[in-house]
Every structure is written in C-alpha cells, then in structure tokens.
MOPAC internal coordinates of N, CA, C and O (Angstrom, degrees):
PM7 1SCF
backbone

  N    0.0000 0     0.00 0     0.00 0    0    0    0
  C    1.4549 1     0.00 0     0.00 0    1    0    0
  C    1.5316 1   107.21 1     0.00 0    2    1    0
  O    1.2310 1   120.62 1   -52.23 1    3    2    1
  N    1.3107 1   116.42 1   127.77 1    3    2    1
  C    1.4599 1   119.85 1   177.11 1    5    3    2
  C    1.5311 1   109.75 1  -102.30 1    6    5    3
  O    1.2310 1   120.60 1    -1.87 1    7    6    5
  N    1.3053 1   116.46 1   178.13 1    7    6    5
  C    1.4720 1   119.81 1  -173.96 1    9    7    6
  C    1.5282 1   112.10 1   -63.94 1   10    9    7
  O    1.2310 1   120.08 1   144.31 1   11   10    9
  N    1.3284 1   117.46 1   -35.69 1   11   10    9
  C    1.4667 1   120.03 1   178.49 1   13   11   10
  C    1.5259 1   110.97 1   -65.52 1   14   13   11
  O    1.2310 1   120.65 1   138.32 1   15   14   13
  N    1.3381 1   116.36 1   -41.68 1   15   14   13
  C    1.4707 1   120.37 1   178.35 1   17   15   14
  C    1.5276 1   111.03 1   -66.98 1   18   17   15
  O    1.2310 1   120.61 1   140.76 1   19   18   17
  N    1.3235 1   116.45 1   -39.24 1   19   18   17
  C    1.4563 1   121.50 1   178.21 1   21   19   18
  C    1.5271 1   110.21 1   -62.00 1   22   21   19
  O    1.2310 1   120.71 1   131.59 1   23   22   21
  N    1.3206 1   116.25 1   -48.41 1   23   22   21
  C    1.4681 1   121.75 1   178.36 1   25   23   22
  C    1.5348 1   110.39 1   -61.48 1   26   25   23
  O    1.2310 1   120.64 1   133.01 1   27   26   25
  N    1.3293 1   116.39 1   -46.99 1   27   26   25
  C    1.4721 1   120.44 1  -178.19 1   29   27   26
  C    1.5216 1   110.84 1   -60.17 1   30   29   27
  O    1.2310 1   120.21 1   138.53 1   31   30   29
  N    1.3247 1   117.20 1   -41.47 1   31   30   29
  C    1.4614 1   119.26 1   178.95 1   33   31   30
  C    1.5277 1   110.74 1   -65.19 1   34   33   31
  O    1.2310 1   120.29 1   134.02 1   35   34   33
  N    1.3227 1   117.04 1   -45.98 1   35   34   33
  C    1.4723 1   120.12 1   179.56 1   37   35   34
  C    1.5269 1   110.76 1   -57.50 1   38   37   35
  O    1.2310 1   120.42 1   143.07 1   39   38   37
  N    1.3245 1   116.80 1   -36.93 1   39   38   37
  C    1.4654 1   120.28 1  -177.96 1   41   39   38
  C    1.5276 1   112.98 1   -74.60 1   42   41   39
  O    1.2310 1   119.73 1   169.98 1   43   42   41
  N    1.3439 1   118.11 1   -10.02 1   43   42   41
  C    1.4712 1   119.87 1   175.24 1   45   43   42
  C    1.5241 1   111.21 1   -80.75 1   46   45   43
  O    1.2310 1   120.40 1   168.69 1   47   46   45
  N    1.3114 1   116.84 1   -11.31 1   47   46   45
  C    1.4622 1   121.17 1  -178.73 1   49   47   46
  C    1.5220 1   109.36 1   -75.35 1   50   49   47
  O    1.2310 1   120.87 1   -45.39 1   51   50   49
  N    1.3091 1   115.95 1   134.61 1   51   50   49
  C    1.4648 1   121.95 1  -178.40 1   53   51   50
  C    1.5278 1   110.65 1   -51.49 1   54   53   51
  O    1.2310 1   120.53 1   -54.06 1   55   54   53
  N    1.3243 1   116.59 1   125.94 1   55   54   53
  C    1.4550 1   122.50 1   175.57 1   57   55   54
  C    1.5221 1   115.47 1    74.95 1   58   57   55
  O    1.2310 1   119.81 1  -172.02 1   59   58   57
  N    1.3297 1   117.97 1     7.98 1   59   58   57
  C    1.4673 1   120.15 1  -177.92 1   61   59   58
  C    1.5218 1   111.33 1   -69.02 1   62   61   59
  O    1.2310 1   121.60 1   -36.59 1   63   62   61
  N    1.3266 1   114.55 1   143.41 1   63   62   61
  C    1.4566 1   121.33 1   174.27 1   65   63   62
  C    1.5217 1   108.09 1  -141.03 1   66   65   63
  O    1.2310 1   121.03 1   -25.25 1   67   66   65
  N    1.3228 1   115.63 1   154.75 1   67   66   65
  C    1.4615 1   121.06 1  -178.98 1   69   67   66
  C    1.5222 1   109.32 1  -120.31 1   70   69   67
  O    1.2310 1   120.85 1   -41.39 1   71   70   69
  N    1.3360 1   115.98 1   138.61 1   71   70   69
  C    1.4647 1   121.28 1   178.55 1   73   71   70
  C    1.5226 1   109.31 1  -138.99 1   74   73   71
  O    1.2310 1   121.08 1   -15.90 1   75   74   73
  N    1.3102 1   115.54 1   164.10 1   75   74   73
  C    1.4645 1   122.51 1   174.46 1   77   75   74
  C    1.5287 1   108.17 1  -123.44 1   78   77   75
  O    1.2310 1   119.59 1  -114.61 1   79   78   77
  N    1.3395 1   118.38 1    65.39 1   79   78   77
  C    1.4646 1   119.35 1  -172.66 1   81   79   78
  C    1.5172 1   115.74 1   -78.49 1   82   81   79
  O    1.2310 1   120.04 1   153.93 1   83   82   81
  N    1.3380 1   117.53 1   -26.07 1   83   82   81
  C    1.4613 1   119.04 1  -175.01 1   85   83   82
  C    1.5207 1   112.02 1   -87.40 1   86   85   83
  O    1.2310 1   120.57 1   135.79 1   87   86   85
  N    1.2900 1   116.51 1   -44.21 1   87   86   85
  C    1.4560 1   122.84 1  -176.33 1   89   87   86
  C    1.5247 1   106.83 1  -166.09 1   90   89   87
  O    1.2310 1   120.38 1     7.03 1   91   90   89
  N    1.2983 1   116.89 1  -172.97 1   91   90   89
  C    1.4689 1   119.73 1   177.82 1   93   91   90
  C    1.5205 1   111.62 1   -92.05 1   94   93   91
  O    1.2310 1   120.23 1  -165.52 1   95   94   93
  N    1.3272 1   117.17 1    14.48 1   95   94   93
  C    1.4529 1   120.58 1  -175.80 1   97   95   94
  C    1.5231 1   113.86 1  -117.52 1   98   97   95
  O    1.2310 1   119.99 1   173.78 1   99   98   97
  N    1.3278 1   117.62 1    -6.22 1   99   98   97
  C    1.4662 1   120.43 1  -177.21 1  101   99   98
  C    1.5192 1   109.57 1  -129.40 1  102  101   99
  O    1.2310 1   120.94 1   -63.67 1  103  102  101
  N    1.3224 1   115.81 1   116.33 1  103  102  101
  C    1.4538 1   121.97 1   177.85 1  105  103  102
  C    1.5218 1   107.86 1   -87.78 1  106  105  103
  O    1.2310 1   120.51 1   -56.27 1  107  106  105
  N    1.3207 1   116.64 1   123.73 1  107  106  105
  C    1.4565 1   121.62 1  -179.92 1  109  107  106
  C    1.5273 1   108.28 1  -105.26 1  110  109  107
  O    1.2310 1   121.21 1   -56.34 1  111  110  109
  N    1.3392 1   115.28 1   123.66 1  111  110  109
  C    1.4522 1   121.40 1   179.31 1  113  111  110
  C    1.5256 1   107.90 1  -100.23 1  114  113  111
  O    1.2310 1   120.98 1   -48.92 1  115  114  113
  N    1.3265 1   115.73 1   131.08 1  115  114  113
  C    1.4640 1   120.73 1  -177.77 1  117  115  114
  C    1.5257 1   110.68 1  -128.29 1  118  117  115
  O    1.2310 1   121.85 1   -26.60 1  119  118  117
  N    1.3208 1   114.07 1   153.40 1  119  118  117
  C    1.4472 1   122.40 1   169.98 1  121  119  118
  C    1.5220 1   105.69 1  -136.54 1  122  121  119
  O    1.2310 1   120.21 1   -45.87 1  123  122  121
  N    1.3227 1   117.21 1   134.13 1  123  122  121
  C    1.4641 1   122.58 1  -176.92 1  125  123  122
  C    1.5327 1   110.53 1    54.84 1  126  125  123
  O    1.2310 1   120.32 1  -147.64 1  127  126  125
  N    1.3153 1   117.00 1    32.36 1  127  126  125
  C    1.4539 1   121.95 1   178.34 1  129  127  126
  C    1.5160 1   114.77 1    77.32 1  130  129  127
  O    1.2310 1   120.13 1  -176.56 1  131  130  129
  N    1.3203 1   117.36 1     3.44 1  131  130  129
  C    1.4680 1   122.40 1  -178.21 1  133  131  130
  C    1.5321 1   109.70 1  -112.76 1  134  133  131
  O    1.2310 1   120.80 1   -39.50 1  135  134  133
  N    1.3088 1   116.08 1   140.50 1  135  134  133
  C    1.4474 1   121.59 1  -177.94 1  137  135  134
  C    1.5206 1   112.15 1   -72.86 1  138  137  135
  O    1.2310 1   120.87 1   -50.94 1  139  138  137
  N    1.3551 1   115.94 1   129.06 1  139  138  137
  C    1.4579 1   119.99 1   174.60 1  141  139  138
  C    1.5253 1   112.31 1  -116.31 1  142  141  139
  O    1.2310 1   120.12 1   166.47 1  143  142  141
  N    1.3311 1   117.37 1   -13.53 1  143  142  141
  C    1.4695 1   119.42 1   178.48 1  145  143  142
  C    1.5160 1   110.20 1  -159.16 1  146  145  143
  O    1.2310 1   121.58 1   -30.17 1  147  146  145
  N    1.3256 1   114.59 1   149.83 1  147  146  145
  C    1.4602 1   121.96 1   172.63 1  149  147  146
  C    1.5232 1   107.13 1  -126.60 1  150  149  147
  O    1.2310 1   120.92 1   -49.07 1  151  150  149
  N    1.3244 1   115.85 1   130.93 1  151  150  149
  C    1.4571 1   120.91 1  -178.59 1  153  151  150
  C    1.5222 1   108.94 1  -122.43 1  154  153  151
  O    1.2310 1   119.74 1   -73.00 1  155  154  153
  N    1.3253 1   118.10 1   107.00 1  155  154  153
  C    1.4665 1   119.55 1   175.73 1  157  155  154
  C    1.5259 1   109.50 1   -67.03 1  158  157  155
  O    1.2310 1   120.47 1   -53.62 1  159  158  157
  N    1.3169 1   116.71 1   126.38 1  159  158  157
  C    1.4635 1   120.79 1  -175.88 1  161  159  158
  C    1.5222 1   112.79 1   -84.13 1  162  161  159
  O    1.2310 1   120.18 1   156.75 1  163  162  161
  N    1.3074 1   117.27 1   -23.25 1  163  162  161
  C    1.4621 1   120.83 1  -175.68 1  165  163  162
  C    1.5242 1   112.89 1  -113.58 1  166  165  163
  O    1.2310 1   119.55 1  -159.31 1  167  166  165
  N    1.3280 1   118.47 1    20.69 1  167  166  165
  C    1.4665 1   121.38 1  -178.04 1  169  167  166
  C    1.5239 1   110.51 1   -71.02 1  170  169  167
  O    1.2310 1   120.76 1   -29.41 1  171  170  169
  N    1.3257 1   116.15 1   150.59 1  171  170  169
  C    1.4617 1   120.68 1   177.10 1  173  171  170
  C    1.5235 1   110.74 1   -64.01 1  174  173  171
  O    1.2310 1   120.71 1   140.39 1  175  174  173
  N    1.3318 1   116.26 1   -39.61 1  175  174  173
  C    1.4602 1   122.35 1   176.77 1  177  175  174
  C    1.5217 1   107.59 1  -119.77 1  178  177  175
  O    1.2310 1   120.12 1   -49.78 1  179  178  177
  N    1.3132 1   117.38 1   130.22 1  179  178  177
  C    1.4590 1   121.38 1  -178.90 1  181  179  178
  C    1.5215 1   110.16 1   -59.00 1  182  181  179
  O    1.2310 1   120.86 1   -49.44 1  183  182  181
  N    1.3291 1   115.95 1   130.56 1  183  182  181
  C    1.4603 1   120.03 1   179.64 1  185  183  182
  C    1.5192 1   109.12 1  -147.66 1  186  185  183
  O    1.2310 1   121.76 1   -13.25 1  187  186  185
  N    1.3230 1   114.23 1   166.75 1  187  186  185
  C    1.4589 1   120.98 1   177.53 1  189  187  186
  C    1.5257 1   107.65 1  -143.62 1  190  189  187
  O    1.2310 1   120.34 1   -46.14 1  191  190  189
  N    1.3169 1   116.96 1   133.86 1  191  190  189
  C    1.4594 1   121.28 1   176.21 1  193  191  190
  C    1.5167 1   108.14 1   -96.94 1  194  193  191
  O    1.2310 1   120.91 1   -52.90 1  195  194  193
  N    1.3370 1   115.86 1   127.10 1  195  194  193
  C    1.4599 1   121.85 1  -175.64 1  197  195  194
  C    1.5156 1   111.02 1  -128.46 1  198  197  195
  O    1.2310 1   121.11 1   -29.20 1  199  198  197
  N    1.3331 1   115.48 1   150.80 1  199  198  197
  C    1.4590 1   120.49 1   172.29 1  201  199  198
  C    1.5190 1   108.23 1   -77.43 1  202  201  199
  O    1.2310 1   121.37 1   -35.67 1  203  202  201
  N    1.3215 1   114.99 1   144.33 1  203  202  201
  C    1.4553 1   119.94 1  -179.95 1  205  203  202
  C    1.5180 1   109.01 1  -150.16 1  206  205  203
  O    1.2310 1   120.39 1   -44.39 1  207  206  205
  N    1.3153 1   116.86 1   135.61 1  207  206  205
  C    1.4567 1   121.83 1   177.04 1  209  207  206
  C    1.5314 1   107.58 1   -55.35 1  210  209  207
  O    1.2310 1   119.51 1   -46.16 1  211  210  209
  N    1.3352 1   118.54 1   133.84 1  211  210  209
  C    1.4739 1   121.21 1  -171.58 1  213  211  210
  C    1.5194 1   116.81 1   -50.05 1  214  213  211
  O    1.2310 1   119.23 1   135.24 1  215  214  213
  N    1.3339 1   119.07 1   -44.76 1  215  214  213
  C    1.4634 1   119.44 1  -179.84 1  217  215  214
  C    1.5241 1   111.90 1   -66.66 1  218  217  215
  O    1.2310 1   120.70 1   143.01 1  219  218  217
  N    1.3305 1   116.26 1   -36.99 1  219  218  217
  C    1.4591 1   119.22 1   176.85 1  221  219  218
  C    1.5256 1   110.08 1   -69.56 1  222  221  219
  O    1.2310 1   120.51 1   149.00 1  223  222  221
  N    1.3306 1   116.63 1   -31.00 1  223  222  221
  C    1.4654 1   120.32 1   179.31 1  225  223  222
  C    1.5214 1   110.61 1   -61.61 1  226  225  223
  O    1.2310 1   120.50 1   138.52 1  227  226  225
  N    1.3268 1   116.65 1   -41.48 1  227  226  225
  C    1.4640 1   120.38 1   179.49 1  229  227  226
  C    1.5222 1   110.51 1   -61.94 1  230  229  227
  O    1.2310 1   120.17 1   131.74 1  231  230  229
  N    1.3339 1   117.29 1   -48.26 1  231  230  229
  C    1.4650 1   119.94 1  -178.64 1  233  231  230
  C    1.5260 1   110.81 1   -68.13 1  234  233  231
  O    1.2310 1   120.15 1   146.20 1  235  234  233
  N    1.3155 1   117.32 1   -33.80 1  235  234  233
  C    1.4655 1   121.32 1   177.42 1  237  235  234
  C    1.5226 1   110.27 1   -62.13 1  238  237  235
  O    1.2310 1   120.87 1   134.42 1  239  238  237
  N    1.3382 1   115.94 1   -45.58 1  239  238  237
  C    1.4671 1   119.55 1  -179.47 1  241  239  238
  C    1.5339 1   111.55 1   -69.98 1  242  241  239
  O    1.2310 1   120.11 1   148.62 1  243  242  241
  N    1.3329 1   117.39 1   -31.38 1  243  242  241
  C    1.4681 1   120.01 1   177.78 1  245  243  242
  C    1.5219 1   111.27 1   -70.99 1  246  245  243
  O    1.2310 1   120.52 1   146.81 1  247  246  245
  N    1.3273 1   116.62 1   -33.19 1  247  246  245
  C    1.4712 1   120.65 1  -175.44 1  249  247  246
  C    1.5220 1   112.94 1   -80.34 1  250  249  247
  O    1.2310 1   120.24 1   143.17 1  251  250  249
  N    1.3214 1   117.14 1   -36.83 1  251  250  249
  C    1.4565 1   120.41 1  -174.07 1  253  251  250
  C    1.5221 1   111.46 1  -120.12 1  254  253  251
  O    1.2310 1   120.60 1   -51.37 1  255  254  253
  N    1.3102 1   116.46 1   128.63 1  255  254  253
  C    1.4561 1   120.69 1   174.92 1  257  255  254
  C    1.5133 1   112.40 1   -71.87 1  258  257  255
  O    1.2310 1   120.28 1   164.30 1  259  258  257
  N    1.3271 1   117.07 1   -15.70 1  259  258  257
  C    1.4668 1   121.33 1  -178.01 1  261  259  258
  C    1.5222 1   112.04 1   -85.65 1  262  261  259
  O    1.2310 1   119.85 1  -175.65 1  263  262  261
  N    1.3285 1   117.89 1     4.35 1  263  262  261
  C    1.4599 1   121.68 1  -178.62 1  265  263  262
  C    1.5195 1   109.32 1  -112.03 1  266  265  263
  O    1.2310 1   120.96 1   -51.09 1  267  266  265
  N    1.3251 1   115.77 1   128.91 1  267  266  265
  C    1.4578 1   121.57 1   178.10 1  269  267  266
  C    1.5224 1   108.84 1  -133.83 1  270  269  267
  O    1.2310 1   120.28 1   -21.41 1  271  270  269
  N    1.3337 1   117.07 1   158.59 1  271  270  269
  C    1.4594 1   118.23 1   172.55 1  273  271  270
  C    1.5288 1   108.97 1   -60.58 1  274  273  271
  O    1.2310 1   120.57 1   -38.40 1  275  274  273
  N    1.3049 1   116.52 1   141.60 1  275  274  273
  C    1.4629 1   120.56 1   176.64 1  277  275  274
  C    1.5245 1   107.25 1   -85.76 1  278  277  275
  O    1.2310 1   120.02 1   -63.48 1  279  278  277
  N    1.3026 1   117.57 1   116.52 1  279  278  277
  C    1.4593 1   121.23 1  -171.25 1  281  279  278
  C    1.5185 1   114.41 1   -75.25 1  282  281  279
  O    1.2310 1   120.25 1   171.82 1  283  282  281
  N    1.3296 1   117.14 1    -8.18 1  283  282  281
  C    1.4634 1   119.55 1   179.51 1  285  283  282
  C    1.5251 1   112.19 1   -86.85 1  286  285  283
  O    1.2310 1   120.13 1   174.10 1  287  286  285
  N    1.3163 1   117.36 1    -5.90 1  287  286  285
  C    1.4633 1   120.73 1  -175.93 1  289  287  286
  C    1.5324 1   109.28 1  -139.55 1  290  289  287
  O    1.2310 1   120.91 1     2.83 1  291  290  289
  N    1.3250 1   115.86 1  -177.17 1  291  290  289
  C    1.4620 1   122.04 1   174.91 1  293  291  290
  C    1.5274 1   108.43 1   -56.63 1  294  293  291
  O    1.2310 1   120.35 1   -61.51 1  295  294  293
  N    1.3034 1   116.94 1   118.49 1  295  294  293
  C    1.4608 1   121.28 1  -171.95 1  297  295  294
  C    1.5224 1   113.92 1   -64.78 1  298  297  295
  O    1.2310 1   119.64 1   154.59 1  299  298  297
  N    1.3138 1   118.29 1   -25.41 1  299  298  297
  C    1.4566 1   118.85 1   179.53 1  301  299  298
  C    1.5274 1   111.93 1   -83.97 1  302  301  299
  O    1.2310 1   120.27 1   165.64 1  303  302  301
  N    1.3059 1   117.09 1   -14.36 1  303  302  301
  C    1.4571 1   120.00 1  -174.93 1  305  303  302
  C    1.5312 1   112.68 1  -109.38 1  306  305  303
  O    1.2310 1   120.24 1   153.94 1  307  306  305
  N    1.3009 1   117.14 1   -26.06 1  307  306  305
  C    1.4594 1   121.59 1   179.01 1  309  307  306
  C    1.5111 1   109.14 1  -112.42 1  310  309  307
  O    1.2310 1   120.48 1   -38.15 1  311  310  309
  N    1.3107 1   116.68 1   141.85 1  311  310  309
  C    1.4541 1   122.73 1   178.12 1  313  311  310
  C    1.5134 1   109.25 1  -135.74 1  314  313  311
  O    1.2310 1   120.92 1   -39.09 1  315  314  313
  N    1.3031 1   115.84 1   140.91 1  315  314  313
  C    1.4464 1   122.06 1   178.20 1  317  315  314
  C    1.5243 1   107.66 1  -100.52 1  318  317  315
  O    1.2310 1   120.43 1   -62.40 1  319  318  317
  N    1.3138 1   116.79 1   117.60 1  319  318  317
  C    1.4568 1   122.02 1   179.71 1  321  319  318
  C    1.5181 1   107.85 1  -103.24 1  322  321  319
  O    1.2310 1   120.72 1   -62.92 1  323  322  321
  N    1.3201 1   116.22 1   117.08 1  323  322  321
  C    1.4623 1   121.43 1   177.12 1  325  323  322
  C    1.5167 1   108.00 1   -87.82 1  326  325  323
  O    1.2310 1   120.42 1   -55.55 1  327  326  325
  N    1.3127 1   116.79 1   124.45 1  327  326  325
  C    1.4591 1   121.39 1  -175.10 1  329  327  326
  C    1.5243 1   109.26 1   -84.95 1  330  329  327
  O    1.2310 1   121.66 1  -100.27 1  331  330  329
  N    1.3238 1   114.42 1    79.73 1  331  330  329
  C    1.4605 1   121.81 1  -174.90 1  333  331  330
  C    1.5219 1   112.29 1  -101.04 1  334  333  331
  O    1.2310 1   119.55 1   179.60 1  335  334  333
  N    1.3045 1   118.46 1    -0.40 1  335  334  333
  C    1.4535 1   121.16 1  -175.50 1  337  335  334
  C    1.5224 1   111.68 1    96.62 1  338  337  335
  O    1.2310 1   120.55 1   169.45 1  339  338  337
  N    1.3355 1   116.55 1   -10.55 1  339  338  337
  C    1.4653 1   120.36 1   177.61 1  341  339  338
  C    1.5266 1   110.05 1   -69.10 1  342  341  339
  O    1.2310 1   120.36 1   149.50 1  343  342  341
  N    1.3143 1   116.92 1   -30.50 1  343  342  341
  C    1.4522 1   122.76 1   179.27 1  345  343  342
  C    1.5335 1   107.14 1  -111.21 1  346  345  343
  O    1.2310 1   120.33 1   -47.09 1  347  346  345
  N    1.3268 1   116.97 1   132.91 1  347  346  345
  C    1.4632 1   120.05 1  -178.62 1  349  347  346
  C    1.5317 1   110.48 1   -72.04 1  350  349  347
  O    1.2310 1   120.79 1   -17.07 1  351  350  349
  N    1.3295 1   116.09 1   162.93 1  351  350  349
  C    1.4673 1   120.81 1   176.84 1  353  351  350
  C    1.5214 1   110.61 1   -57.86 1  354  353  351
  O    1.2310 1   120.18 1   139.98 1  355  354  353
  N    1.3376 1   117.25 1   -40.02 1  355  354  353
  C    1.4625 1   120.57 1  -179.98 1  357  355  354
  C    1.5246 1   111.48 1   -64.74 1  358  357  355
  O    1.2310 1   120.41 1   142.59 1  359  358  357
  N    1.3233 1   116.81 1   -37.41 1  359  358  357
  C    1.4636 1   119.68 1   177.70 1  361  359  358
  C    1.5294 1   110.68 1   -67.80 1  362  361  359
  O    1.2310 1   120.20 1   140.30 1  363  362  361
  N    1.3294 1   117.21 1   -39.70 1  363  362  361
  C    1.4646 1   120.61 1   177.04 1  365  363  362
  C    1.5258 1   109.53 1   -62.14 1  366  365  363
  O    1.2310 1   120.14 1   135.84 1  367  366  365
  N    1.3206 1   117.34 1   -44.16 1  367  366  365
  C    1.4626 1   121.22 1   178.41 1  369  367  366
  C    1.5274 1   111.18 1   -61.87 1  370  369  367
  O    1.2310 1   120.35 1   140.81 1  371  370  369
  N    1.3347 1   116.93 1   -39.19 1  371  370  369
  C    1.4651 1   120.45 1   176.75 1  373  371  370
  C    1.5277 1   110.59 1   -58.77 1  374  373  371
  O    1.2310 1   120.01 1   133.22 1  375  374  373
  N    1.3317 1   117.58 1   -46.78 1  375  374  373
  C    1.4578 1   120.67 1  -177.24 1  377  375  374
  C    1.5227 1   111.42 1   -70.73 1  378  377  375
  O    1.2310 1   119.84 1   150.86 1  379  378  377
  N    1.3304 1   117.92 1   -29.14 1  379  378  377
  C    1.4707 1   119.93 1   173.33 1  381  379  378
  C    1.5258 1   108.82 1   -64.92 1  382  381  379
  O    1.2310 1   120.19 1   133.19 1  383  382  381
  N    1.3172 1   117.25 1   -46.81 1  383  382  381
  C    1.4782 1   120.50 1   178.20 1  385  383  382
  C    1.5223 1   110.73 1   -61.06 1  386  385  383
  O    1.2310 1   120.43 1   139.63 1  387  386  385
  N    1.3344 1   116.78 1   -40.37 1  387  386  385
  C    1.4674 1   120.56 1   177.80 1  389  387  386
  C    1.5295 1   109.98 1   -60.27 1  390  389  387
  O    1.2310 1   120.42 1   138.13 1  391  390  389
  N    1.3144 1   116.79 1   -41.87 1  391  390  389
  C    1.4570 1   121.14 1   179.71 1  393  391  390
  C    1.5290 1   110.64 1   -61.61 1  394  393  391
  O    1.2310 1   120.49 1   137.18 1  395  394  393
  N    1.3326 1   116.67 1   -42.82 1  395  394  393
  C    1.4696 1   120.74 1   177.85 1  397  395  394
  C    1.5284 1   109.75 1   -62.68 1  398  397  395
  O    1.2310 1   120.39 1   136.41 1  399  398  397
  N    1.3244 1   116.85 1   -43.59 1  399  398  397
  C    1.4660 1   120.63 1   178.82 1  401  399  398
  C    1.5260 1   111.18 1   -60.18 1  402  401  399
  O    1.2310 1   120.27 1   141.75 1  403  402  401
  N    1.3367 1   117.08 1   -38.25 1  403  402  401
  C    1.4584 1   120.84 1   178.18 1  405  403  402
  C    1.5293 1   110.51 1   -63.10 1  406  405  403
  O    1.2310 1   120.24 1   141.38 1  407  406  405
  N    1.3282 1   117.14 1   -38.62 1  407  406  405
  C    1.4663 1   121.03 1   178.12 1  409  407  406
  C    1.5244 1   109.78 1   -66.76 1  410  409  407
  O    1.2310 1   120.74 1   130.19 1  411  410  409
  N    1.3283 1   116.18 1   -49.81 1  411  410  409
  C    1.4685 1   120.82 1  -175.30 1  413  411  410
  C    1.5281 1   111.40 1   -63.52 1  414  413  411
  O    1.2310 1   119.66 1   140.50 1  415  414  413
  N    1.3284 1   118.26 1   -39.50 1  415  414  413
  C    1.4637 1   119.02 1  -177.59 1  417  415  414
  C    1.5241 1   112.45 1   -69.18 1  418  417  415
  O    1.2310 1   119.58 1   165.23 1  419  418  417
  N    1.3135 1   118.41 1   -14.77 1  419  418  417
  C    1.4659 1   121.30 1   177.54 1  421  419  418
  C    1.5378 1   112.09 1   -94.04 1  422  421  419
  O    1.2310 1   120.25 1   178.94 1  423  422  421
  N    1.3262 1   117.13 1    -1.06 1  423  422  421
  C    1.4629 1   121.25 1   176.29 1  425  423  422
  C    1.5268 1   109.71 1   -77.13 1  426  425  423
  O    1.2310 1   120.79 1   -17.03 1  427  426  425
  N    1.3103 1   116.10 1   162.97 1  427  426  425
  C    1.4608 1   119.95 1   174.72 1  429  427  426
  C    1.5312 1   108.81 1   -65.07 1  430  429  427
  O    1.2310 1   120.67 1   -19.73 1  431  430  429
  N    1.3287 1   116.33 1   160.27 1  431  430  429
  C    1.4735 1   120.78 1   179.33 1  433  431  430
  C    1.5227 1   110.81 1   -57.60 1  434  433  431
  O    1.2310 1   120.88 1   141.04 1  435  434  433
  N    1.3276 1   115.92 1   -38.96 1  435  434  433
  C    1.4649 1   119.92 1   179.42 1  437  435  434
  C    1.5284 1   110.51 1   -64.05 1  438  437  435
  O    1.2310 1   120.42 1   134.38 1  439  438  437
  N    1.3264 1   116.81 1   -45.62 1  439  438  437
  C    1.4623 1   120.45 1   179.35 1  441  439  438
  C    1.5285 1   111.28 1   -64.28 1  442  441  439
  O    1.2310 1   120.38 1   141.71 1  443  442  441
  N    1.3394 1   116.88 1   -38.29 1  443  442  441
  C    1.4599 1   120.17 1   177.33 1  445  443  442
  C    1.5219 1   110.14 1   -63.03 1  446  445  443
  O    1.2310 1   120.37 1   135.61 1  447  446  445
  N    1.3207 1   116.89 1   -44.39 1  447  446  445
  C    1.4750 1   120.58 1   179.40 1  449  447  446
  C    1.5136 1   110.52 1   -60.74 1  450  449  447
  O    1.2310 1   120.59 1   136.69 1  451  450  449
  N    1.3287 1   116.48 1   -43.31 1  451  450  449
  C    1.4726 1   120.71 1   178.07 1  453  451  450
  C    1.5203 1   111.10 1   -62.76 1  454  453  451
  O    1.2310 1   120.78 1   137.36 1  455  454  453
  N    1.3464 1   116.11 1   -42.64 1  455  454  453
  C    1.4650 1   119.73 1  -178.94 1  457  455  454
  C    1.5229 1   111.16 1   -63.03 1  458  457  455
  O    1.2310 1   120.72 1   134.96 1  459  458  457
  N    1.3336 1   116.24 1   -45.04 1  459  458  457
  C    1.4596 1   120.39 1  -178.00 1  461  459  458
  C    1.5295 1   112.55 1   -82.52 1  462  461  459
  O    1.2310 1   120.27 1   176.55 1  463  462  461
  N    1.3391 1   117.09 1    -3.45 1  463  462  461
  C    1.4580 1   120.75 1   177.35 1  465  463  462
  C    1.5017 1   113.47 1    75.20 1  466  465  463
  O    1.2310 1   120.15 1  -155.59 1  467  466  465
  N    1.3142 1   117.33 1    24.41 1  467  466  465
  C    1.4619 1   121.47 1   179.83 1  469  467  466
  C    1.5209 1   109.28 1   -84.83 1  470  469  467
  O    1.2310 1   120.56 1   -38.32 1  471  470  469
  N    1.3122 1   116.54 1   141.68 1  471  470  469
  C    1.4602 1   121.19 1   175.86 1  473  471  470
  C    1.5123 1   109.01 1  -121.74 1  474  473  471
  O    1.2310 1   121.51 1   -32.32 1  475  474  473
  N    1.3210 1   114.72 1   147.68 1  475  474  473
  C    1.4752 1   119.19 1   179.30 1  477  475  474
  C    1.4985 1   109.79 1  -125.75 1  478  477  475
  O    1.2310 1   120.10 1   180.00 1  479  478  477

C-alpha cells in the first residue's frame, strides 16, 4: 500500500476529511471533526498513526513488529503502523476502520446518531 492508496482508502470512510494543520508534512485524517489517523508525508518508511482501544493495542504490538507506540500521543491509545509488508493491506484497512470506530464511540449519542444516519 502506498501513500496514495492509503489516502484514497481513508477518504472512502463516511464523513472523512483531510487537513494539514501541523505542517506540510503530516496529513491528518478526521471524521466528525476528530482525528482518526495521521500520515507523515515525508517519512523514510510509510506509516500511519491510528487510534486503538488499549487492550487491542497491546495485542497489536505483540503480533506485529511493524507496530510501535506513537510517541506524539497517548501511547496506549495511539499506535504507529509502519507499512513494511509485514501487515497486509486488508489488515491495515481493518485497523483504520477500528480507529474510526474508536472516534465515533467517543462522540455524544446525538453525534453518533447523526453519523450513522439514525433518526428518532
């Protein structure tokens, strides 16, 4: 998976938007105004920082050598996945979706209903 494919997949997620708020080197992916991924554009090795439920983060890091705590955020909640081929494209997509789910589940009930298109 290259950076264009990574970006294209993230943009298929409902409500996804991309910004460059920190610098011109880090693409921030958001859903509902909340960050679900950070993609360094100028990294030596392509990587993506994703939110992950803490217990899953531990097992994720134990399973893959390409996963490290992301040092720019809470280490138990953010993980940096280096796209070295150790993790398949489908697995990367799974963890991107997981990251979005982590963002959405922390929204208010009203925001969740709006995101999922539920009406009451």
